[in-house]
MARRO-200651 format. One record per residue (C-alpha): residue number from 1; x, y, z. Coordinates in steps of 0.001 Angstrom, whole numbers, always signed. Example, Ala and Ser with C-alpha at 12.3 -4.5 7.8 and 13.67 -1.06 7.14 Angstrom:
<recs>
<rec lumgu="1" east="+12300" north="-4500" up="+7800"/>
<rec lumgu="2" east="+13670" north="-1060" up="+7140"/>
</recs>
This chain:
<recs>
<rec lumgu="1" east="+39491" north="+34590" up="-6786"/>
<rec lumgu="2" east="+40804" north="+35555" up="-3297"/>
<rec lumgu="3" east="+42222" north="+32589" up="-1592"/>
<rec lumgu="4" east="+40222" north="+32876" up="+1929"/>
<rec lumgu="5" east="+38490" north="+30606" up="+4130"/>
<rec lumgu="6" east="+39170" north="+26627" up="+3682"/>
<rec lumgu="7" east="+41058" north="+27360" up="+588"/>
<rec lumgu="8" east="+43743" north="+29239" up="+2451"/>
<rec lumgu="9" east="+46263" north="+26478" up="+3525"/>
<rec lumgu="10" east="+47683" north="+28793" up="+6539"/>
<rec lumgu="11" east="+44104" north="+29008" up="+8092"/>
<rec lumgu="12" east="+43293" north="+25250" up="+7481"/>
<rec lumgu="13" east="+46667" north="+24675" up="+9253"/>
<rec lumgu="14" east="+45921" north="+26842" up="+12312"/>
<rec lumgu="15" east="+42248" north="+24846" up="+12630"/>
<rec lumgu="16" east="+43986" north="+21347" up="+12522"/>
<rec lumgu="17" east="+46399" north="+22419" up="+15324"/>
<rec lumgu="18" east="+43987" north="+24744" up="+17372"/>
<rec lumgu="19" east="+40546" north="+24010" up="+16529"/>
<rec lumgu="20" east="+38070" north="+26336" up="+17075"/>
<rec lumgu="21" east="+40630" north="+28719" up="+19043"/>
<rec lumgu="22" east="+41904" north="+29577" up="+15674"/>
<rec lumgu="23" east="+38460" north="+31117" up="+14637"/>
<rec lumgu="24" east="+37833" north="+34945" up="+15257"/>
<rec lumgu="25" east="+36201" north="+35144" up="+18967"/>
<rec lumgu="26" east="+32460" north="+35465" up="+18989"/>
<rec lumgu="27" east="+30647" north="+38681" up="+19414"/>
<rec lumgu="28" east="+28497" north="+39666" up="+22582"/>
<rec lumgu="29" east="+25456" north="+37656" up="+21144"/>
<rec lumgu="30" east="+27436" north="+34592" up="+20601"/>
<rec lumgu="31" east="+27897" north="+34803" up="+16484"/>
<rec lumgu="32" east="+30959" north="+34606" up="+14550"/>
<rec lumgu="33" east="+30973" north="+37540" up="+12038"/>
<rec lumgu="34" east="+33059" north="+37064" up="+8802"/>
<rec lumgu="35" east="+33926" north="+40332" up="+6527"/>
<rec lumgu="36" east="+34786" north="+39946" up="+2850"/>
<rec lumgu="37" east="+37966" north="+41849" up="+3109"/>
<rec lumgu="38" east="+39428" north="+39554" up="+5821"/>
<rec lumgu="39" east="+41346" north="+36665" up="+4104"/>
<rec lumgu="40" east="+40616" north="+34454" up="+7256"/>
<rec lumgu="41" east="+36589" north="+34514" up="+6364"/>
<rec lumgu="42" east="+34845" north="+32086" up="+4317"/>
<rec lumgu="43" east="+32764" north="+34704" up="+2365"/>
<rec lumgu="44" east="+33466" north="+34917" up="-1482"/>
<rec lumgu="45" east="+31956" north="+37686" up="-3261"/>
<rec lumgu="46" east="+30462" north="+37354" up="-6843"/>
<rec lumgu="47" east="+28270" north="+38982" up="-9420"/>
<rec lumgu="48" east="+24665" north="+38172" up="-9941"/>
<rec lumgu="49" east="+23352" north="+37876" up="-13315"/>
<rec lumgu="50" east="+19701" north="+38887" up="-14382"/>
<rec lumgu="51" east="+18186" north="+36690" up="-16849"/>
<rec lumgu="52" east="+16348" north="+38353" up="-19777"/>
<rec lumgu="53" east="+13053" north="+37262" up="-21024"/>
<rec lumgu="54" east="+11107" north="+37835" up="-24248"/>
<rec lumgu="55" east="+8076" north="+39557" up="-22863"/>
<rec lumgu="56" east="+6395" north="+38996" up="-26291"/>
<rec lumgu="57" east="+6717" north="+35315" up="-25928"/>
<rec lumgu="58" east="+5378" north="+35285" up="-22104"/>
<rec lumgu="59" east="+2194" north="+37055" up="-22946"/>
<rec lumgu="60" east="+1796" north="+34562" up="-25769"/>
<rec lumgu="61" east="+2106" north="+31573" up="-23328"/>
<rec lumgu="62" east="-517" north="+33077" up="-20664"/>
<rec lumgu="63" east="-3122" north="+33180" up="-23519"/>
<rec lumgu="64" east="-2316" north="+29773" up="-24616"/>
<rec lumgu="65" east="-4440" north="+26503" up="-23319"/>
<rec lumgu="66" east="-2248" north="+23746" up="-22786"/>
<rec lumgu="67" east="-3995" north="+20621" up="-23460"/>
<rec lumgu="68" east="-1645" north="+18420" up="-21634"/>
<rec lumgu="69" east="-2176" north="+20172" up="-18262"/>
<rec lumgu="70" east="-5962" north="+19505" up="-18279"/>
<rec lumgu="71" east="-7087" north="+16548" up="-15854"/>
<rec lumgu="72" east="-8386" north="+13480" up="-17813"/>
<rec lumgu="73" east="-11204" north="+11744" up="-16828"/>
<rec lumgu="74" east="-10554" north="+7821" up="-16133"/>
<rec lumgu="75" east="-12546" north="+5590" up="-18291"/>
<rec lumgu="76" east="-15066" north="+3478" up="-16488"/>
<rec lumgu="77" east="-13834" north="+345" up="-15181"/>
<rec lumgu="78" east="-15831" north="-2772" up="-13851"/>
<rec lumgu="79" east="-17011" north="-3119" up="-10137"/>
<rec lumgu="80" east="-14004" north="-4720" up="-8538"/>
<rec lumgu="81" east="-13224" north="-5694" up="-4828"/>
<rec lumgu="82" east="-9923" north="-4190" up="-3532"/>
<rec lumgu="83" east="-7508" north="-7167" up="-2675"/>
<rec lumgu="84" east="-7053" north="-5583" up="+1122"/>
<rec lumgu="85" east="-10899" north="-6529" up="+1290"/>
<rec lumgu="86" east="-11101" north="-9815" up="-585"/>
<rec lumgu="87" east="-8024" north="-11455" up="+994"/>
<rec lumgu="88" east="-9150" north="-11379" up="+4637"/>
<rec lumgu="89" east="-12905" north="-12528" up="+3384"/>
<rec lumgu="90" east="-11539" north="-15192" up="+1496"/>
<rec lumgu="91" east="-9252" north="-16123" up="+4408"/>
<rec lumgu="92" east="-12060" north="-16117" up="+6817"/>
<rec lumgu="93" east="-14181" north="-18290" up="+4597"/>
<rec lumgu="94" east="-11310" north="-20752" up="+4475"/>
<rec lumgu="95" east="-11045" north="-20435" up="+8310"/>
<rec lumgu="96" east="-14709" north="-20891" up="+8891"/>
<rec lumgu="97" east="-14719" north="-24202" up="+6414"/>
<rec lumgu="98" east="-11872" north="-25569" up="+8641"/>
<rec lumgu="99" east="-13860" north="-24696" up="+11605"/>
<rec lumgu="100" east="-17021" north="-26429" up="+10185"/>
<rec lumgu="101" east="-14881" north="-29646" up="+9195"/>
<rec lumgu="102" east="-13732" north="-29816" up="+13041"/>
<rec lumgu="103" east="-17029" north="-29227" up="+14208"/>
<rec lumgu="104" east="-18476" north="-32239" up="+12014"/>
<rec lumgu="105" east="-15677" north="-34237" up="+13262"/>
<rec lumgu="106" east="-16564" north="-33574" up="+17036"/>
<rec lumgu="107" east="-20208" north="-34358" up="+16194"/>
<rec lumgu="108" east="-19524" north="-37730" up="+14606"/>
<rec lumgu="109" east="-17289" north="-38403" up="+17590"/>
<rec lumgu="110" east="-20194" north="-37542" up="+19760"/>
<rec lumgu="111" east="-22675" north="-39723" up="+17757"/>
<rec lumgu="112" east="-20309" north="-42530" up="+18298"/>
<rec lumgu="113" east="-20313" north="-41921" up="+22197"/>
<rec lumgu="114" east="-24234" north="-41780" up="+22114"/>
<rec lumgu="115" east="-24322" north="-45087" up="+20431"/>
<rec lumgu="116" east="-22009" north="-46516" up="+23148"/>
<rec lumgu="117" east="-24085" north="-44959" up="+25907"/>
<rec lumgu="118" east="-27531" north="-46522" up="+24112"/>
<rec lumgu="119" east="-25630" north="-50065" up="+24416"/>
<rec lumgu="120" east="-24698" north="-49287" up="+28130"/>
<rec lumgu="121" east="-28306" north="-48324" up="+28670"/>
<rec lumgu="122" east="-29704" north="-51255" up="+26817"/>
<rec lumgu="123" east="-27557" north="-53569" up="+29165"/>
<rec lumgu="124" east="-28848" north="-51612" up="+32184"/>
<rec lumgu="125" east="-32281" north="-52085" up="+31199"/>
<rec lumgu="126" east="-31515" north="-55916" up="+30937"/>
<rec lumgu="127" east="-30188" north="-55631" up="+34515"/>
<rec lumgu="128" east="-33373" north="-53453" up="+35805"/>
<rec lumgu="129" east="-35680" north="-56280" up="+34263"/>
<rec lumgu="130" east="-33601" north="-59034" up="+35959"/>
<rec lumgu="131" east="-34090" north="-56977" up="+39356"/>
<rec lumgu="132" east="-37791" north="-56324" up="+38514"/>
<rec lumgu="133" east="-38388" north="-60095" up="+38313"/>
<rec lumgu="134" east="-36539" north="-60438" up="+41627"/>
<rec lumgu="135" east="-38721" north="-57743" up="+43154"/>
<rec lumgu="136" east="-41883" north="-59272" up="+41904"/>
<rec lumgu="137" east="-41006" north="-62622" up="+43447"/>
<rec lumgu="138" east="-40332" north="-60552" up="+46899"/>
<rec lumgu="139" east="-43646" north="-58794" up="+46333"/>
<rec lumgu="140" east="-45445" north="-62405" up="+45936"/>
<rec lumgu="141" east="-43651" north="-63305" up="+49127"/>
<rec lumgu="142" east="-44767" north="-60479" up="+51010"/>
<rec lumgu="143" east="-48454" north="-60252" up="+49691"/>
<rec lumgu="144" east="-49206" north="-62316" up="+52653"/>
<rec lumgu="145" east="-47735" north="-59877" up="+55116"/>
<rec lumgu="146" east="-49564" north="-56933" up="+53267"/>
<rec lumgu="147" east="-52969" north="-58371" up="+53335"/>
<rec lumgu="148" east="-52255" north="-58544" up="+57225"/>
<rec lumgu="149" east="-51532" north="-54906" up="+57556"/>
<rec lumgu="150" east="-53690" north="-53547" up="+54602"/>
<rec lumgu="151" east="-56719" north="-52742" up="+57033"/>
<rec lumgu="152" east="-54219" north="-50893" up="+59346"/>
<rec lumgu="153" east="-52680" north="-48814" up="+56410"/>
<rec lumgu="154" east="-56392" north="-48058" up="+55331"/>
<rec lumgu="155" east="-57172" north="-46684" up="+58889"/>
<rec lumgu="156" east="-54110" north="-44965" up="+59192"/>
<rec lumgu="157" east="-54691" north="-43206" up="+55689"/>
<rec lumgu="158" east="-58031" north="-42195" up="+56890"/>
<rec lumgu="159" east="-56683" north="-40650" up="+60030"/>
<rec lumgu="160" east="-54217" north="-38580" up="+58115"/>
<rec lumgu="161" east="-56819" north="-37415" up="+55717"/>
<rec lumgu="162" east="-59136" north="-36420" up="+58442"/>
<rec lumgu="163" east="-56250" north="-34696" up="+60201"/>
<rec lumgu="164" east="-55096" north="-32884" up="+57226"/>
<rec lumgu="165" east="-58909" north="-31604" up="+56589"/>
<rec lumgu="166" east="-59080" north="-30341" up="+60114"/>
<rec lumgu="167" east="-55756" north="-28534" up="+59924"/>
<rec lumgu="168" east="-56928" north="-26753" up="+56553"/>
<rec lumgu="169" east="-60215" north="-26135" up="+58220"/>
<rec lumgu="170" east="-58431" north="-24647" up="+61258"/>
<rec lumgu="171" east="-56294" north="-22601" up="+59170"/>
<rec lumgu="172" east="-59145" north="-21191" up="+57211"/>
<rec lumgu="173" east="-61278" north="-20455" up="+60293"/>
<rec lumgu="174" east="-58169" north="-18424" up="+61738"/>
<rec lumgu="175" east="-57736" north="-16370" up="+58702"/>
<rec lumgu="176" east="-61679" north="-15633" up="+58740"/>
<rec lumgu="177" east="-61722" north="-14850" up="+62682"/>
<rec lumgu="178" east="-58935" north="-12534" up="+62018"/>
<rec lumgu="179" east="-60609" north="-10739" up="+59276"/>
<rec lumgu="180" east="-63624" north="-10548" up="+61088"/>
<rec lumgu="181" east="-61836" north="-8922" up="+64120"/>
<rec lumgu="182" east="-60430" north="-6344" up="+62011"/>
<rec lumgu="183" east="-63798" north="-5613" up="+60267"/>
<rec lumgu="184" east="-65240" north="-5402" up="+63868"/>
<rec lumgu="185" east="-62547" north="-3077" up="+64967"/>
<rec lumgu="186" east="-63065" north="-959" up="+61912"/>
<rec lumgu="187" east="-67051" north="-817" up="+62455"/>
<rec lumgu="188" east="-66591" north="-207" up="+66217"/>
<rec lumgu="189" east="-64264" north="+2778" up="+65440"/>
<rec lumgu="190" east="-66848" north="+3939" up="+62936"/>
<rec lumgu="191" east="-69604" north="+3648" up="+65504"/>
<rec lumgu="192" east="-67859" north="+5227" up="+68047"/>
<rec lumgu="193" east="-66877" north="+8211" up="+65758"/>
<rec lumgu="194" east="-70614" north="+8255" up="+64921"/>
<rec lumgu="195" east="-71760" north="+8135" up="+68476"/>
<rec lumgu="196" east="-69514" north="+10821" up="+69447"/>
<rec lumgu="197" east="-70957" north="+13175" up="+66534"/>
<rec lumgu="198" east="-74406" north="+12432" up="+67357"/>
<rec lumgu="199" east="-73582" north="+13415" up="+71100"/>
<rec lumgu="200" east="-72254" north="+16686" up="+69857"/>
<rec lumgu="201" east="-75448" north="+17210" up="+68178"/>
<rec lumgu="202" east="-74239" north="+16622" up="+64496"/>
<rec lumgu="203" east="-76103" north="+14736" up="+61634"/>
<rec lumgu="204" east="-74142" north="+11869" up="+60856"/>
<rec lumgu="205" east="-74338" north="+9089" up="+58182"/>
<rec lumgu="206" east="-72375" north="+6194" up="+57171"/>
<rec lumgu="207" east="-68987" north="+7881" up="+56870"/>
<rec lumgu="208" east="-69328" north="+11759" up="+57585"/>
<rec lumgu="209" east="-71010" north="+14097" up="+60010"/>
<rec lumgu="210" east="-72143" north="+17874" up="+59451"/>
<rec lumgu="211" east="-72236" north="+20068" up="+62298"/>
<rec lumgu="212" east="-73231" north="+23889" up="+62514"/>
<rec lumgu="213" east="-70605" north="+25511" up="+64831"/>
<rec lumgu="214" east="-72414" north="+28660" up="+65475"/>
<rec lumgu="215" east="-75977" north="+28335" up="+66787"/>
<rec lumgu="216" east="-78071" north="+31512" up="+68094"/>
<rec lumgu="217" east="-81548" north="+29647" up="+68219"/>
<rec lumgu="218" east="-81933" north="+26004" up="+69476"/>
<rec lumgu="219" east="-84501" north="+24219" up="+67561"/>
<rec lumgu="220" east="-86046" north="+24952" up="+64461"/>
<rec lumgu="221" east="-84044" north="+24829" up="+60990"/>
<rec lumgu="222" east="-80071" north="+23682" up="+61453"/>
<rec lumgu="223" east="-79117" north="+26715" up="+59096"/>
<rec lumgu="224" east="-81016" north="+29984" up="+59462"/>
<rec lumgu="225" east="-80527" north="+33574" up="+58208"/>
<rec lumgu="226" east="-82564" north="+36327" up="+58159"/>
<rec lumgu="227" east="-82816" north="+39294" up="+55434"/>
<rec lumgu="228" east="-85163" north="+42494" up="+55537"/>
<rec lumgu="229" east="-87079" north="+43391" up="+52483"/>
<rec lumgu="230" east="-85032" north="+46541" up="+52021"/>
<rec lumgu="231" east="-81728" north="+45130" up="+52531"/>
<rec lumgu="232" east="-80740" north="+44184" up="+49122"/>
<rec lumgu="233" east="-80005" north="+40696" up="+49814"/>
<rec lumgu="234" east="-77994" north="+41385" up="+52699"/>
<rec lumgu="235" east="-78373" north="+38612" up="+55487"/>
<rec lumgu="236" east="-78253" north="+38124" up="+59256"/>
<rec lumgu="237" east="-77121" north="+34677" up="+60136"/>
<rec lumgu="238" east="-78764" north="+33120" up="+63221"/>
<rec lumgu="239" east="-77305" north="+29478" up="+62912"/>
<rec lumgu="240" east="-74435" north="+29493" up="+60441"/>
<rec lumgu="241" east="-72906" north="+29959" up="+58287"/>
<rec lumgu="242" east="-69819" north="+27716" up="+59362"/>
<rec lumgu="243" east="-70421" north="+24066" up="+59173"/>
<rec lumgu="244" east="-67608" north="+21349" up="+60163"/>
<rec lumgu="245" east="-67724" north="+18394" up="+57761"/>
<rec lumgu="246" east="-65912" north="+15084" up="+59496"/>
<rec lumgu="247" east="-64761" north="+12148" up="+57861"/>
<rec lumgu="248" east="-64879" north="+9515" up="+60907"/>
<rec lumgu="249" east="-64533" north="+6580" up="+58530"/>
<rec lumgu="250" east="-61151" north="+4633" up="+57745"/>
<rec lumgu="251" east="-61010" north="+5575" up="+54056"/>
<rec lumgu="252" east="-60787" north="+9034" up="+52329"/>
<rec lumgu="253" east="-64262" north="+10192" up="+50912"/>
<rec lumgu="254" east="-65176" north="+12640" up="+48301"/>
<rec lumgu="255" east="-67972" north="+14921" up="+49454"/>
<rec lumgu="256" east="-70214" north="+16858" up="+46995"/>
<rec lumgu="257" east="-72742" north="+19506" up="+48376"/>
<rec lumgu="258" east="-76285" north="+20886" up="+47054"/>
<rec lumgu="259" east="-78988" north="+23068" up="+48048"/>
<rec lumgu="260" east="-82581" north="+21991" up="+47539"/>
<rec lumgu="261" east="-86221" north="+23344" up="+48374"/>
<rec lumgu="262" east="-87395" north="+26956" up="+48692"/>
<rec lumgu="263" east="-83810" north="+28017" up="+49905"/>
<rec lumgu="264" east="-82198" north="+25908" up="+47188"/>
<rec lumgu="265" east="-81258" north="+29284" up="+45023"/>
<rec lumgu="266" east="-80398" north="+31521" up="+48186"/>
<rec lumgu="267" east="-77124" north="+29826" up="+48946"/>
<rec lumgu="268" east="-73741" north="+29943" up="+46713"/>
<rec lumgu="269" east="-72780" north="+26549" up="+45356"/>
<rec lumgu="270" east="-70187" north="+24986" up="+47267"/>
<rec lumgu="271" east="-67166" north="+23076" up="+45709"/>
<rec lumgu="272" east="-66595" north="+19227" up="+46292"/>
<rec lumgu="273" east="-64057" north="+18352" up="+48864"/>
<rec lumgu="274" east="-61988" north="+15221" up="+49572"/>
<rec lumgu="275" east="-61199" north="+14222" up="+53388"/>
<rec lumgu="276" east="-58831" north="+11785" up="+54503"/>
<rec lumgu="277" east="-59561" north="+9406" up="+57354"/>
<rec lumgu="278" east="-60341" north="+11319" up="+60649"/>
<rec lumgu="279" east="-60087" north="+14666" up="+59183"/>
<rec lumgu="280" east="-62059" north="+17816" up="+59497"/>
<rec lumgu="281" east="-62821" north="+20796" up="+57279"/>
<rec lumgu="282" east="-65033" north="+23631" up="+57872"/>
<rec lumgu="283" east="-66829" north="+25204" up="+55060"/>
<rec lumgu="284" east="-68479" north="+28634" up="+54936"/>
<rec lumgu="285" east="-71768" north="+29107" up="+53461"/>
<rec lumgu="286" east="-72577" north="+32220" up="+51393"/>
<rec lumgu="287" east="-75914" north="+33786" up="+50519"/>
<rec lumgu="288" east="-76885" north="+34376" up="+46665"/>
<rec lumgu="289" east="-77871" north="+38207" up="+47558"/>
<rec lumgu="290" east="-79881" north="+38509" up="+44438"/>
<rec lumgu="291" east="-82081" north="+35422" up="+45118"/>
<rec lumgu="292" east="-82634" north="+36567" up="+48591"/>
<rec lumgu="293" east="-83599" north="+40089" up="+47450"/>
<rec lumgu="294" east="-86026" north="+38886" up="+45093"/>
<rec lumgu="295" east="-88000" north="+36448" up="+47762"/>
<rec lumgu="296" east="-91276" north="+37861" up="+48952"/>
<rec lumgu="297" east="-91727" north="+40485" up="+50669"/>
<rec lumgu="298" east="-89229" north="+42060" up="+48454"/>
<rec lumgu="299" east="-89952" north="+45835" up="+49165"/>
<rec lumgu="300" east="-90401" north="+47599" up="+52566"/>
<rec lumgu="301" east="-94009" north="+48740" up="+51815"/>
<rec lumgu="302" east="-96711" north="+46286" up="+50609"/>
<rec lumgu="303" east="-99587" north="+43734" up="+51487"/>
<rec lumgu="304" east="-97642" north="+40659" up="+51911"/>
<rec lumgu="305" east="-96537" north="+39204" up="+55365"/>
<rec lumgu="306" east="-93123" north="+38090" up="+56671"/>
<rec lumgu="307" east="-92238" north="+34475" up="+55547"/>
<rec lumgu="308" east="-90187" north="+31533" up="+56369"/>
<rec lumgu="309" east="-88822" north="+29877" up="+53312"/>
<rec lumgu="310" east="-87488" north="+26201" up="+53927"/>
<rec lumgu="311" east="-85058" north="+24177" up="+52132"/>
<rec lumgu="312" east="-82175" north="+21731" up="+52526"/>
<rec lumgu="313" east="-78362" north="+21684" up="+52512"/>
<rec lumgu="314" east="-77186" north="+18005" up="+51302"/>
<rec lumgu="315" east="-73793" north="+16427" up="+51699"/>
<rec lumgu="316" east="-73468" north="+13334" up="+49480"/>
<rec lumgu="317" east="-70610" north="+10311" up="+49423"/>
<rec lumgu="318" east="-70807" north="+7081" up="+47583"/>
<rec lumgu="319" east="-72082" north="+5663" up="+51004"/>
<rec lumgu="320" east="-74269" north="+7941" up="+52747"/>
<rec lumgu="321" east="-76306" north="+11369" up="+52260"/>
<rec lumgu="322" east="-76455" north="+13868" up="+55411"/>
<rec lumgu="323" east="-78989" north="+16574" up="+55360"/>
<rec lumgu="324" east="-79159" north="+19699" up="+57303"/>
<rec lumgu="325" east="-82405" north="+21979" up="+57052"/>
<rec lumgu="326" east="-82234" north="+25579" up="+55811"/>
<rec lumgu="327" east="-84571" north="+28500" up="+56929"/>
<rec lumgu="328" east="-84398" north="+31907" up="+55285"/>
<rec lumgu="329" east="-86428" north="+34714" up="+57558"/>
<rec lumgu="330" east="-87856" north="+37288" up="+55119"/>
<rec lumgu="331" east="-89537" north="+40235" up="+56860"/>
<rec lumgu="332" east="-90440" north="+43854" up="+56388"/>
<rec lumgu="333" east="-90267" north="+45233" up="+60219"/>
<rec lumgu="334" east="-87645" north="+45229" up="+62694"/>
<rec lumgu="335" east="-88757" north="+41715" up="+63853"/>
<rec lumgu="336" east="-89628" north="+38659" up="+62185"/>
<rec lumgu="337" east="-93505" north="+37701" up="+62371"/>
<rec lumgu="338" east="-93666" north="+34097" up="+61478"/>
</recs>
């Protein structure tokens, strides 16, 4: 074996004297390189020996089941509590027992204090009885004076009761007056709205009014429309079809509509509406052309005369019912001959 590396005494001496300066310089990448042929290096060459195995024995070992390597199931054991759980629980029981003992001691102390307080209370009761006796003596002495002022006290009590009763009545009457004034104001506003709508020519109820906006003929029916026998249900409006609905009350109302009488089937159904206080809405009536067409006279030629059909258009709320009269002129010629 070559005498290289740290086995070379000369190299060791140089390292002891010069340190890392005795080594070969690093490469550009900062790495020391040692070669086998350099006696200053620490690399020693050797020979590797490849072990030999019996292949038959290896094959037998592969097919053999080794019982010792199979994991064994542990035998069943009884239920136990781990010590890391048992110890804290046991300690907590001990601590609670000590705390209960301490609390029982405090309870005994408090009971002793209660007994002491009961003794003091009994002593105070004796003092109170003594004072009561003294008070009774003083009351007996002042009875004569009380008799003299008793009549004055009765009069004073009666006066106080009377003043209290009058104050209660005054407050009650003030509240009632305020309520009546508010109710009167609401009724006044409602009547003013009612009167205004009557002045405008509207039909009014307790809370709503109806008014036909377009009128071509004064007098007669509120809603009036005309249809010729050969017009296939087409109509000409004389009064209508726009109807203004006005809620002049102080509360919102739900309004439903219906048509009755001879003209009940000649108008399309109008859906219910809800109006807020002081709100208006215009509904537009529409004819039921099939029903209008079937009214007599239904044909351009015939013996039947022109006819005026009458009915009603009704608006309803929980408080009132408002009715508009309805008329349908059914004619053959160019002019209605009623």
